[in-house]
C-alpha positions in Angstrom: -64.5 -85.8 -12.7 -65.1 -83.5 -15.5 -67.4 -80.7 -15.1 -68.8 -78.4 -17.7 -68.1 -74.7 -17.0 -70.9 -72.6 -18.4 -71.2 -68.9 -18.8 -74.1 -66.7 -18.0 -75.7 -67.6 -21.3 -75.8 -71.2 -20.3 -73.4 -72.1 -23.0 -70.4 -74.3 -22.4 -67.2 -72.1 -22.5 -64.4 -74.4 -21.4 -63.9 -77.5 -19.4 -61.1 -78.0 -16.7 -60.6 -80.7 -14.2 -60.4 -79.6 -10.6 -56.7 -80.4 -10.4 -56.0 -78.3 -13.5 -57.9 -75.4 -12.2 -56.1 -75.4 -8.9 -52.7 -75.6 -10.7 -53.6 -72.6 -12.8 -54.6 -70.6 -9.8 -51.4 -71.4 -8.0 -49.3 -70.3 -11.0 -51.3 -67.0 -11.2 -50.8 -66.3 -7.5 -47.1 -67.1 -7.8 -46.8 -64.6 -10.6 -48.5 -61.9 -8.6 -46.4 -62.5 -5.5 -43.1 -62.1 -7.4 -44.0 -58.6 -8.4 -43.8 -55.9 -5.7 -44.3 -52.1 -5.8 -41.1 -50.1 -5.8 -39.0 -52.7 -7.7 -37.3 -52.7 -11.0 -38.8 -55.4 -13.3 -38.4 -56.5 -16.8 -41.2 -56.1 -19.3 -41.9 -56.5 -23.0 -43.0 -53.7 -25.3 -46.4 -54.6 -26.7 -47.4 -51.3 -28.3 -45.8 -48.0 -29.2 -48.2 -45.1 -29.5 -47.9 -41.4 -30.2 -47.6 -40.4 -26.6 -47.0 -43.6 -24.7 -45.4 -47.0 -24.8 -47.4 -50.1 -23.5 -45.3 -52.6 -21.5 -46.4 -56.0 -20.4 -44.7 -57.2 -17.1 -46.8 -60.3 -16.9 -49.4 -58.6 -14.7 -53.1 -58.8 -15.2 -52.9 -55.5 -17.1 -50.3 -53.6 -19.1 -48.6 -50.4 -18.0 -48.5 -47.2 -20.1 -45.2 -45.2 -19.9 -44.9 -41.6 -21.4 -42.9 -41.7 -24.6 -40.7 -38.9 -23.2 -39.1 -41.4 -20.8 -37.5 -43.3 -23.7 -34.5 -41.3 -24.9 -33.9 -44.0 -27.6 -37.5 -44.1 -28.8 -36.5 -44.3 -32.5 -34.6 -47.5 -31.8 -37.3 -49.0 -29.7 -39.7 -51.6 -31.3 -42.5 -54.0 -30.2 -41.2 -57.1 -28.6 -38.1 -55.4 -27.1 -37.4 -56.2 -23.4 -37.0 -53.1 -21.2 -36.5 -52.5 -17.5 -39.1 -50.4 -15.8 -39.9 -49.3 -12.3 -43.1 -50.4 -10.7 -44.4 -47.3 -9.0 -47.9 -48.6 -8.2 -49.7 -52.0 -8.8 -53.0 -50.2 -9.1 -53.9 -46.5 -9.1 -57.4 -45.1 -8.4 -58.4 -46.1 -11.9 -57.2 -49.6 -11.4 -54.2 -49.1 -13.8 -50.7 -50.4 -13.4 -48.2 -47.4 -13.1 -44.7 -48.0 -14.5 -41.7 -45.6 -15.1 -38.8 -46.1 -17.4 -37.1 -42.9 -16.1 -37.3 -44.0 -12.5 -35.8 -47.4 -13.4 -32.8 -45.7 -15.0 -32.4 -43.4 -12.0 -32.5 -46.4 -9.6 -29.9 -48.3 -11.5 -27.6 -45.2 -11.4 -28.5 -44.7 -7.7 -27.4 -48.2 -6.9 -24.2 -47.6 -8.8 -23.6 -44.3 -6.8 -24.4 -45.9 -3.5 -22.0 -48.8 -4.3 -19.3 -46.2 -5.3 -19.9 -44.4 -1.9 -19.4 -47.7 0.0 -16.3 -48.8 -2.0 -14.7 -45.4 -2.6 -14.8 -45.9 -6.4 -14.0 -42.8 -8.5 -16.7 -41.7 -10.8 -16.6 -39.2 -13.7 -19.0 -36.3 -14.0 -19.6 -33.1 -15.7 -20.0 -29.7 -14.1 -23.3 -28.3 -15.5 -24.3 -25.2 -13.6 -23.6 -23.0 -10.6 -25.7 -23.1 -7.5 -25.5 -21.5 -4.1 -22.2 -22.5 -2.4 -21.0 -24.7 -5.2 -21.7 -26.5 -8.5 -24.3 -29.0 -9.8 -22.6 -32.1 -11.3 -24.1 -34.5 -13.8 -23.0 -37.8 -12.2 -24.0 -40.8 -14.5 -27.2 -38.9 -15.3 -28.2 -37.7 -11.8 -27.6 -34.4 -10.2 -24.9 -34.3 -7.5 -23.7 -31.3 -5.4 -20.1 -30.3 -5.5 -19.4 -27.7 -2.6 -17.0 -24.9 -3.4 -14.7 -26.0 -0.7 -14.4 -29.5 -2.3 -13.4 -28.3 -5.8 -9.7 -28.0 -5.2 -7.1 -27.8 -2.4 -6.6 -24.2 -3.3 -9.4 -21.7 -2.8 -11.5 -21.3 -5.9 -12.8 -17.8 -6.6 -14.3 -18.3 -10.1 -16.8 -21.2 -10.1 -17.8 -20.4 -13.7 -14.4 -21.5 -15.0 -15.4 -25.1 -14.1 -18.8 -25.2 -15.9 -18.8 -27.7 -18.7 -15.6 -29.3 -17.5 -15.5 -33.1 -17.0 -13.8 -34.2 -13.8 -13.3 -37.2 -11.5 -15.1 -37.3 -8.2 -15.5 -39.3 -5.1 -18.9 -39.7 -3.5 -18.5 -38.3 0.1 -22.1 -38.3 1.2 -25.4 -40.0 0.3 -28.8 -39.1 1.7 -31.2 -41.9 1.0 -34.5 -40.3 2.0 -33.9 -37.2 -0.1 -31.8 -39.0 -2.7 -29.1 -36.3 -2.5 -25.5 -36.9 -3.4 -22.5 -34.8 -2.4 -19.2 -35.3 -4.3 -15.6 -34.1 -3.9 -12.8 -33.5 -6.3 -10.5 -32.1 -3.6 -10.0 -35.5 -1.9 -8.6 -36.9 -5.1 -6.2 -34.0 -5.4 -5.1 -34.4 -1.8 -4.5 -38.1 -2.3 -2.4 -37.3 -5.4 -0.5 -34.6 -3.5 0.1 -36.8 -0.5 3.0 -38.6 -2.2 4.4 -35.3 -3.5 4.1 -33.8 0.0 6.0 -36.7 1.5 8.8 -36.3 -1.1 9.0 -32.6 -0.7 9.2 -32.8 3.1 11.9 -35.5 3.0 13.9 -33.5 0.5 13.7 -30.1 2.1 16.9 -28.2 2.8 17.7 -24.7 4.0 18.6 -22.6 1.1 16.7 -24.7 -1.4 15.0 -22.7 -4.1 11.5 -23.9 -5.0 8.6 -22.8 -7.2 5.1 -22.4 -5.9 1.8 -20.6 -6.2 0.5 -17.8 -3.9 -2.4 -19.7 -2.2 -3.5 -17.1 0.3 -2.6 -13.6 1.3 -2.9 -12.3 4.8 -1.9 -9.1 6.6 1.2 -10.9 8.0 2.4 -12.7 4.8 1.8 -15.0 1.9 1.0 -18.8 2.0 2.7 -20.5 -0.9 1.6 -23.9 -2.3 4.8 -25.9 -3.0 2.9 -28.8 -4.5 0.9 -30.2 -1.6 2.8 -28.5 1.1 2.2 -24.9 2.2 5.0 -22.5 3.3 4.8 -19.0 4.7 6.6 -16.0 3.3 6.4 -13.5 6.2 5.8 -9.9 5.2 9.3 -9.0 6.3 10.8 -11.6 3.9 8.8 -10.4 0.8 10.9 -7.4 -0.1 14.0 -5.6 1.0 11.9 -2.5 1.0 9.1 -1.4 3.4 5.6 -2.6 2.5 2.3 -2.1 4.2 0.6 -5.2 2.9 1.8 -8.4 1.1 -0.6 -7.7 -1.9 1.8 -4.9 -2.9 4.3 -7.6 -3.9 2.4 -10.8 -4.7 -1.0 -11.5 -6.3 -3.3 -14.5 -5.6 -2.4 -17.6 -7.8 0.9 -15.9 -8.9 3.8 -18.3 -9.6 6.7 -17.3 -7.4 10.2 -18.5 -6.6 11.0 -18.9 -3.0 14.0 -20.0 -0.9 13.6 -22.3 2.2 14.7 -20.3 5.3 13.7 -22.9 7.9 11.3 -25.8 8.4 9.8 -28.1 11.1 9.2 -31.5 9.7 7.0 -32.6 12.6 4.8 -29.6 12.6 5.1 -29.3 8.8 5.9 -25.6 9.1 8.0 -24.1 6.4 9.4 -20.6 6.5 10.1 -19.2 3.0 11.7 -16.0 1.7 11.5 -14.1 -1.6 13.7 -11.1 -0.9 16.7 -13.4 -0.3 16.7 -14.3 -4.0 17.5 -10.7 -4.8 20.8 -9.0 -4.1 20.9 -6.9 -1.0 20.5 -3.2 -2.0 23.2 -2.1 0.5 26.0 -4.1 -1.2 27.2 -1.4 -3.5 25.5 1.5 -1.7 28.7 3.6 -1.5 29.2 3.5 -5.3 25.6 4.2 -6.1 24.9 7.0 -3.6 28.1 8.9 -2.8 27.8 11.9 -0.4 26.4 14.9 -2.2 24.2 12.8 -4.6 20.8 14.2 -5.2 18.1 11.6 -4.8 14.3 11.3 -4.9 12.2 9.1 -2.7 8.9 8.5 -0.9 8.2 9.5 2.7 7.4 6.2 4.4 7.5 7.2 8.1 7.3 10.3 10.3 8.7 10.7 13.8 9.1 13.6 16.1 12.7 14.1 15.0 12.4 13.7 11.2 11.1 11.8 8.2 12.3 8.5 6.8 12.5 8.5 3.0 12.7 5.3 0.8 15.0 6.1 -2.1 14.7 2.6 -3.4 13.4 -0.8 -2.1 15.3 -1.6 1.0 17.2 1.7 1.2 15.9 4.4 3.5 17.4 7.6 4.7 16.5 10.1 7.5 15.8 13.7 6.9 16.2 15.3 10.4 14.0 18.2 11.1 17.1 20.4 11.4 17.9 19.5 7.7 14.5 20.5 6.3 14.8 24.2 6.2 17.4 26.9 6.5 15.0 29.4 8.0 11.8 27.8 9.4 11.5 26.7 13.0 10.2 23.1 12.5 8.7 21.4 15.6 7.5 18.3 13.6 8.3 17.1 10.1 4.6 17.1 9.2 4.9 20.9 8.9 7.0 20.3 5.7 6.3 16.7 4.4 3.5 14.2 4.5 3.2 10.4 4.3 3.6 9.1 0.8 4.9 12.4 -0.6 7.7 12.2 -3.2 10.6 14.5 -2.1 14.0 15.5 -3.3 17.0 15.4 -1.0 20.8 15.3 -0.9 23.0 12.5 0.6 24.7 14.1 3.6 26.4 11.0 5.1 26.3 7.2 4.7 27.0 4.5 7.2 27.1 1.2 5.3 27.7 -1.0 8.4 24.9 0.6 10.4 22.8 0.9 7.3 22.1 4.5 7.9 21.8 7.4 5.5 21.4 11.0 6.5 19.5 13.2 4.0 19.0 16.9 3.7 16.3 18.9 2.0 17.5 22.5 2.7 20.8 21.7 1.0 18.9 21.9 -2.3 18.7 25.7 -1.9 21.4 28.3 -1.2 22.1 29.0 2.5 20.5 32.4 3.3 22.8 32.9 6.2 25.7 33.3 3.9 24.1 36.6 2.7 22.8 37.8 6.1 25.8 40.0 6.7 25.1 41.9 3.5 21.4 42.1 4.3 21.8 42.8 8.0 25.1 44.7 8.6 26.2 45.3 12.2 24.7 48.6 13.4 21.8 48.6 11.0 18.3 49.2 12.4 15.3 46.9 11.7 11.8 46.2 12.9 10.9 42.7 13.9 8.2 40.7 15.6 8.6 39.3 19.1 8.4 35.5 18.6 9.3 34.2 22.0 10.2 35.4 25.5 12.7 33.7 27.9 14.2 34.5 31.2 17.3 35.8 29.5 15.9 37.7 26.6 13.6 38.2 23.7 13.7 36.3 20.3 12.8 38.7 17.5 11.9 37.5 14.0 13.5 39.7 11.4 12.0 37.7 8.5 10.5 34.3 8.1 12.9 31.9 9.7 15.5 34.5 10.7 15.5 35.2 14.4 17.8 37.2 16.6 18.2 37.5 20.4 17.8 40.7 22.4 19.5 39.9 25.7 17.6 41.2 28.8 20.5 43.6 29.5 20.0 45.2 26.0 16.3 46.0 26.5 16.7 49.2 28.4 19.4 51.8 29.3 17.6 52.9 32.5 15.5 50.0 33.9 16.5 47.1 36.1 14.5 44.5 34.2 13.8 41.2 35.9 11.9 39.6 33.0 11.5 40.7 29.3 7.7 40.5 29.8 8.0 43.8 31.7 8.9 45.5 28.5 7.4 43.6 25.6 4.9 40.8 24.9 4.6 38.1 22.2 3.8 39.3 18.7 4.7 43.0 19.5 6.6 44.9 16.8 9.9 46.1 18.2 12.8 48.1 16.8 16.2 46.5 17.1 19.8 47.1 16.1 22.1 44.4 14.7 24.9 43.9 17.3 26.5 40.9 15.7 26.1 37.9 13.4 27.7 34.4 13.9 27.1 32.6 10.6 28.6 29.3 11.8 26.5 29.1 15.0 23.5 30.8 13.2 23.1 33.4 15.9 22.1 37.0 15.6 22.7 39.4 18.6 20.2 42.3 18.7 19.8 45.3 20.9 16.7 47.3 21.6 18.1 50.0 23.9 20.7 50.8 21.3 17.8 52.4 19.2 18.4 55.4 21.5 21.6 57.1 22.5 23.3 56.1 25.7 21.8 58.5 28.3 24.5 57.7 30.8 26.6 60.4 29.4 23.9 62.8 30.5 23.3 61.0 33.7 26.9 61.4 34.6 26.4 65.1 34.9 22.8 65.1 36.2 23.4 62.5 38.9 27.0 63.1 40.0 27.9 62.2 43.6 26.4 64.7 46.1 23.4 65.6 44.0 20.1 65.7 45.9 17.1 64.3 44.0 13.6 62.8 44.7 13.0 59.2 43.8 9.8 57.2 43.5 9.9 53.6 44.8 9.1 51.2 42.0 10.2 47.9 43.6 11.1 46.5 47.0 13.9 44.0 47.2 15.7 42.1 50.0 18.6 44.6 50.2 16.7 47.8 49.8 14.4 49.6 47.3 14.6 50.5 43.6 13.6 54.0 42.8 12.9 55.8 39.6 14.6 59.2 39.2 13.3 62.2 37.2 15.0 61.2 33.9 13.5 57.8 34.0 16.6 56.0 35.3 16.5 53.5 38.2 18.6 53.9 41.2 19.3 51.7 44.3 18.8 52.7 47.9 20.3 50.1 50.3 18.5 49.3 53.6 21.4 50.8 55.5 20.7 54.1 53.8 16.9 54.1 54.6 17.2 54.2 58.4 19.8 54.4 61.2 18.2 51.4 62.9 17.7 48.0 61.1 14.4 47.8 59.1 12.9 44.4 60.1 10.1 44.3 57.5 10.7 46.7 54.7 7.2 46.3 53.3 5.7 47.7 56.6 7.7 50.9 56.3 8.0 51.5 52.5 5.6 51.0 49.7 5.7 51.2 45.9 4.8 54.7 44.9 6.4 56.4 48.0 8.6 59.3 47.2 11.9 59.5 49.0 14.3 62.5 49.5 17.7 61.2 48.3 21.3 62.0 47.9 23.6 60.4 45.2 26.4 58.6 46.9 27.7 56.5 44.0 27.6 56.8 40.3 29.1 54.0 38.0 28.6 54.8 34.3 30.3 51.6 33.1 28.1 49.3 35.2 25.1 51.7 34.8 24.6 51.9 38.5 23.4 54.8 40.7 23.3 54.3 44.5 21.4 56.8 46.7 20.9 57.5 50.4 18.1 59.0 52.5 20.4 59.3 55.5 22.9 61.3 53.5 20.1 63.6 52.4 19.0 64.1 56.0 22.5 64.9 57.1 22.7 68.5 58.2 18.9 68.9 58.0 16.8 70.1 61.0 15.5 67.5 63.4 12.0 68.4 62.4 12.7 67.0 58.8 14.2 63.9 60.3 11.2 63.4 62.5 8.7 63.8 59.7 10.6 61.2 57.6 10.6 58.7 60.6 6.9 59.3 61.2 5.8 58.9 57.6 7.6 55.5 57.4 7.0 54.2 60.9 10.7 53.9 61.7 12.5 53.9 65.0 13.3 57.5 66.2 16.6 59.0 64.9 18.6 62.0 66.0 20.8 64.1 63.8 23.7 62.5 65.5 22.5 59.1 64.6 22.1 60.2 61.0 25.7 61.6 60.9 27.0 58.3 62.3 25.1 56.0 60.0 25.9 58.0 56.9 29.6 57.9 57.6 29.6 54.0 57.6 28.4 53.7 54.0 31.9 53.7 52.5 32.4 50.2 53.7 29.0 48.6 53.1 27.6 50.2 50.0 29.6 48.4 47.3 28.4 44.9 48.3 24.8 46.0 49.0 24.5 47.9 45.8 25.8 45.1 43.6 22.7 43.0 44.5 20.5 45.3 42.4 
């Protein structure tokens, strides 16, 4: 049946049979169902305007695409087929939304995803730096190249790669954010894998290879041998002493190395650089004969001296005793410091033990050779007390020149137990030169010799049998030491203090007590005067004896006892008096 289809004006517009109408409706629905949002579809350019391009994709309306999305707009013409991306079937205004740029991106994205899945290598261009790496133009989309994925060796200058075209492998794809991460390092590693295998299989001890300093640490340098890393330990970098490997090698520097050892399983390779240079000790005797003047740097200080590097790998020791003719050096830091350049003389050389003895003082004349002229025996000088010992006093005559005053040469008259009884440190003291031993570097001094020997006078003043008063200055085990009028000390044995044994001398006699005495022995050569109270009391009245006994709380004595005890001295006095 044919029906007339009329419009609102009642006029006949067109006539279709029912079957034809249904067929047309089905075709229209089929067209609509084949186009979905978010897909790439083909369309035909129907109009090119100043700011947009109209594209017909067979939908009920055309889509308008900004002209900026067509990089080849000058070549584009009406009727051309183009691929576009259907972003929206209908926006709020009922318009179809298409994108040429998005279609191009999706085609590239599909290619990138496929490359990620298959491992295909893609080319790209480094366009700009970004935090942690470089942005790469990969087929028209931005991809991220991390700094760690640029090369197998650490890259310190990312800017050097900007503008460079390189090959990459896609290592990560994030679909939701449409981010792509690429790597050039994996391609380098694959390329080096074959080289690494060849190198490891061909390694031999003693083999010389060329490499690049890949990394520098405190303990050594890692060298890239072409896919395999080896370590040059700090001790194998130079024959000389170094504090850090960077003193010898710089990053990325090309170096020649020798294989010292390797472990194929652990892929550890020990390398050396100094082994490619001649050992500095080979011709040491010819280069540095004894007596040669050298210059070097102080590289180490110890309590006993300073080690000086006179060239790489050759060090000598300056012992503290070889630093100065005159100064008393307790530590080398008094004379030299770390890193200081010093001059020295070769004193001895041990090639087998690799030891060199150096001297600094030998660069100057030995002042001891002229000491005899400057300090003749018998001459008088004033010096400063530098040190006190149990056996004497060290006196500094001038800087670095000391002499010893033995304790026996401090006083003509006093029995000195320690030099501190006479002088103290830093005191000025007059001395006489008694002797100089240039070889042993010793000067013997005397202090008592400043005055004439008084024992010539004492010989007359204190001859045997003379009576004299003495003041106790010291109590000792064998008796007492007394000071006589002329300032000389004398000795009174216990046996000459009392007829009966004195059990505790400090209970009967005190320092400062005055004793009546009689000289019973005088020895000028040994400078000894021995005295006796009993000999003094001999022949005196009993009253005087009793007064002496009472004042010192002694056991009672009679004149007969005194006579008997005094006569016994001839046998006992020499041994007793010698203990003073």
